[in-house]
N, C-alpha and C positions, 0 to 999 in steps of 0.2 A: 715552750712549744704550745701551739694552740690546736685544739681538737678540730680536725677537718669536718666539714659538713657535707661535702660531696666527694664523689670518686675522683674528680679532677684535682681537688684540693689535697686529697690523700696521696695521690700519685706525686704531686708536686712536693709535698712534705717528705716523702720517702726519697725522692731524688735529692733533696737538700741534705738528707741524712746519708747520702752516698749509697743508696740502695736503689739502683735503676735497672729495669729490665733490659736485656739485650734487644737489638733490632730484630733478631730472629724470633724471639719470644713475643714481642709486640706484633710482629707480622702474623704469626701463627694463631695468636689468641684474639687479637683485635681486628686485624684487617683481612686475614685469609678467608673467613666465611663470606665477607662482603666481596672480596676479589673473585672468589669462585662463582658467587651468584651473578656478579656483573658480567664476567666472561661467558657464563652459561646463557644469560639473556641476550648478549651480543651475538653469540653463535646461533641461537634459536631465531633471532631477528634476521640474521644473514640467510639462514636456511629458508625462511618464509619469503624474504625479498627476492632471493635468487633461485627459487625453487625450479622454475621452468628452465633457465640456462643450465642448471646442474643436472636436471633430468636429460636434457639434450646431450650433455657431455658424458652421460652414462654414469654420473655420480649420484648415488642414492644414500641420503642421510636422513634418518628419522629423528624427530624431536625426542622420542623416548630413549634413543641411544645416547643422545647428548646428556639427558638428565641422569641416566644410569652412570655414565662416565664421570660426571661431576660429583655424584653421590659417592662413587668409589674413591675418587681422589680425596674428598673431604673425610671419608671413613678411614683412610690410611693414616692421615694426620691425627685423627682422633684416637685411633688405636695406639699409635706411638706415644701420644700424650698420656693415655691411660696406663701404659706400661711404666712410664717414668713416675707417674703418680703412685702407682702400687709399690714401686721400689722405694720411694721416699717414705711412704707410710709404713712399710715393713721395717725400714731402718729406724724409724721413730719408735715402733713397737719393741724392737730389740733393745734400744737404749732404755726404754721404760722398764722392761723386764730386768735388765742388768741393774738398774738403780734400785728396784724393789728387792733384789737378792742381796745387794750390799747392805740394805737396812736390816736384813735378817742375820747377817754374819757379823758378829760383834768384833771379831779380830781384824776385820778389813781396815778400819781406821788406823790401828797400830801398824799394820803391815804396810799401808800406803800413807804414812804420816806426812810426808812431804806433799802429797797430793791433797790431803785434807788438813790444812793449817789451822782450822778452827774446830770446834766441837762437831762431831759427826753429823748431827741433825742439821746444824747450820749449813755445813758444806753441801750436804745432799739437797737441802732446800734451795740454796742459791744455784747449784748446778741444774736443778730441775727448772728453775725460772729462766736460766740462760738457754736451756734446751728448748723451752717453749718459745722463746724469742727467735731462736735459730730456725725452728720448723716453720713458724709463721712467715718469716722473711724468705726462707728457701721456697716455700710454696708460692709466694708472690713472684719471686724471681723467675720461677719456671712457668708462671701463668696459670697456676692451679687455684688461686684465690684472688679476690679483689684487693686493690690497694687500701680500700677502706677497712677491710677485715684485718689486713696486716698492720695498719696504723693503730688499730685498737690494741693489738698485742704490744706494740711499742709503748703506748701510753700506760698500759698495765704494768709493764716492766719499769717505766719511769716513776710510777707512783711508789713502787717498792724501793727504788733507788733513793728516795727522799729520806729513807732511814740510813744514817751515815754508816753504820756497821755493815749493813747489807751492801751498800755501794762499795765500800772499801774491800769487802770480801769478794764481791763480783769482779772488781777490777783485777784482783789477784788471780782468781780462778779462770777468767776468760783467757789469760795469757798461758795458763797451764793446759787448757783444753784445746782440742783440735777444731776450733771454730773458724769459719770462713772469713775472708777479708770484709765482705759487706756487713756481717754480724759484728765484727770487731769495731768497724767504723761507726755503725749505728750505736753500739753500746758506749763507745767513747763520747759521742755527742750527747747521749742520754745522761751519762755520768755528769758532764759539765752542766747540762740543763737542770738536773735534779739538785746539784750542789748550789747553783745560783738561786734556784727557787727556795731552797732551804735557808740561804743567807738572807734573802729579801723578805721571807715570811715573817 
């Protein structure tokens, strides 16, 4: 894999890794503001052009009302996006807190032996890196971060996967965890890329 230099290259890279935003997310994050602005300008232009006929017909529309309506529509979408972002960040914080508690409880690795097939610190570290990858990709898929930022998380994970034991353990743990399909697909491609890079190095 080659580091992207632009947002477009980063978006293309993530799509090649089977991590693509839905049409709805692309519309709401990339095209909705432009669409709302274009429609607002068209409506304001129509009001100015057809002001006299509208007045004669008894229709009274002010430019200020159109701007307020456009702002409210955009505000509703932003509010819903903020709620989703807060929920994702809360989930991330809960996972982090749970992982920190596991480190304090020495009996957990013995109790969950099948879940931690390697030394406790190794498993917790790999799970943490998998979680970091997951949150970066989930934020991108929901439109909360740029493709470039998400791609940096992918390359950070890929650099760790060049260590064979890390890669092997990550391949085992990602099957045991409840990771989403995009995360699993990205990880599988990264495993292959890191393994190939290791062989050719």
